[in-house]
N, C-alpha and C positions, 0 to 999 in steps of 0.2 A: 438330861440331855436329849434334844430332839434327834429324830432320825437323820436329818440332814447333818447336824453336827457330828453324829457318830460316824456317817459315811466320810465326812471330812476328816475326821481324826484317823480313821482307817487308812485313807489315802495318804496322809502324812506319814504313817508308818510304812506303808508300801513304798513310797518314794525313798525313804530313808533306807530301806533294804536295797533298793536299786543303786543308791549312792555308795552304800558299803560294797556292794558287788563290783561297781565300777572302780573303786580304790583298790579292791583285791586283784582285779584284772591289770591295773597299772603295776602293782606289786609284782605279778607274774612276769610282766614285760621286763621289768627291772632285773628280776632274777635271771631272765634270758640273757640280758645285756652283761650281766656280771659273768655268766657262764660262757659268753660268746656263743649262745645257742640261738642262732638267727631264726630257725624254725619256730621255736618258742616265742620270740620276740614278735614275729609276724602273726603268729596265731592269736596271741594275747592283744596285740594292737588292733588287728582287724576285729576281734570280738568286742573290744572297748568301742571302736567306732560305731559298730552296729547298735550298741545300747543307747546311743545318742539320736538314732533315727526316729524313734517314737516321738521324742520332743520336737524334732525338726517338722515332722509331719503335722503334729498338733499345732505348733506355732505358726509355721509359715503356709501351711496348706489347709489348715482347719479340719484336719481329719481327727475325729474324736477317739483317740486312743486312751483307754482308762489307765489308772495306775496299775491295775491287776494285769491288763494286757502287757504293759511295759515291763512289769516284773517277770511275766512269763517269757518274754523275748530275751530279757537280760539273763535270767536263769539258764536258758538254753545254750547261750553263747558262752556263758561263764563255765558251765560244766564241761563244754568242749575244750576250753582253754585249760582247765585244771587237768583234764585227761592227758594232755601233752606233758605234764609233769611226771607221769607214771602210772596213773590208774588204768590207762588203756592196756598197759602191759601187766599190771598186777591183777586186775580183776576181769574175768572174761565176760561178765555181765555188763560192764560199764559202757562198752561201746554200744551194746543194744539199747541201753537206757538213753544215751545222747542222741542216737540215731532216731529213736521214737519221738523224743522231745523236739529235735530239730525238724523232723517230718511234720510235726503239728504246726510249726511255724510256717513251713513252706505251704502246707495245706491251707492255712489260714489266709496267707497272702494270695494264694491262687483264687480261693473262693471270693475274697473281698474284691479283687480286681475284676473277675468275671461278673460277679453280682453288680458291681458298680457300672460296668459297661451295659448291663441289661437295663439298669435304671436310667442310664443317661440316654440310651437310644430306645425309644418307645417301640420301634419296629423289631427289636431284638428281645425274645422271650426264652428263658432257659427253664425248662421243667425241672422239677425238683430231682426226678429220677435221673436226668442227664447230668445235673450238677453233681450228683453222688459220684457217677462214673468219672466226670471231669476232674474232680478233686483227686480221685485215686490215680488216674493216668498222669495228671500234672505232677504229682509227687513221685511217682515212679520214674518219669522222664527225667525230672531233676535229679533223682537218686542216681540214675545211670550216668548222667553228666558229671556228678560228683565223684563217681568211682573212676571215670575217665581222668578226672583232674588228679586223683590220688595216684594213679598209675604214672601220669605225666610228671608229678611231683617227684616220685621215686626215681624216675628215669633222669630227671635233671640233677637230683642229689647225687646219683651214681657218676654223672659225668664231671661235675664241678667239686664234688666232695661235700661233706657235712651230712646233717640229717635232713630227711625229707620234711617239708612243711606239712604235708598230709600223709598219713601212714597207710600202707596197703598191706594186707596179710594173706593175700591169696584168694583163690576162687571160692572157697567155702566161706570166707569172710564177706565177699561180695554178695553171695546169695543170702546170708544172714542179715546183712545191712539192708538189702532190698525188702526182705520180709518184714523187718521192724519199721522200715519206712512206710510199708503198707498199713501196719498197725496204727501208726501216727495218723496217716490219712484217713482211716476209717473212724478213728476217735473224732476227729474234726467233722468228717462228713455225717456222722450220726448224732453227736453231742454238742458240737461247736458252733454250728452256723448261726444259731439264734443270738449268740454272743458277739457275732461279728457284723450283723446287719447294720448297726450304727456306723461302723467303720466303712462299710460299702456305700452307705448313703453319703458320708462325708467325701469319699473319693469321687462319687458321682457329682456332688455339688462343685467340687474342684474343677472336674472336666467341663462343667457348664459354664464357668466363669472365663 
């Protein structure tokens, strides 16, 4: 078997894993419907929708998202949806894991977008040191916005009844969430940018058309 054939076979297995996770997300949404748990339904449905974004970007906008990147994104949203079934309450470490993984997705999106703008506009140059800082600040800013949404979700739930779509567990939880968001940002800033350059170039080509 040639290297090209091996890569193709590996991609098939990765795409199969993505499909299995999508089916599982659909199952979680159905569990929410059966239980009349609308927070669970929304979490699983939004997560399921996100898993189709890589395919849309690749097909309609020619952004080269590999099977590995697609699985990475799908795994992040899948673990978040599973957490709503109970792991967030059962295991103290689970929230930290999902925040770290989700932060890598946000960091990757921030890097790819900024790098694409730099490649699209010749007058814009982003030094690597500044890009490192940008990724960290971008993720932390998104994390603060997410915490605000969690508070708002809890407020709406207390007014209309039912469970909050996004859970919030106090100030200490916010600090811990932001700390692990920073960990995810640092992982991408130090180890992940090389894997995302093709994605950035694909976005830049789309901006040029």
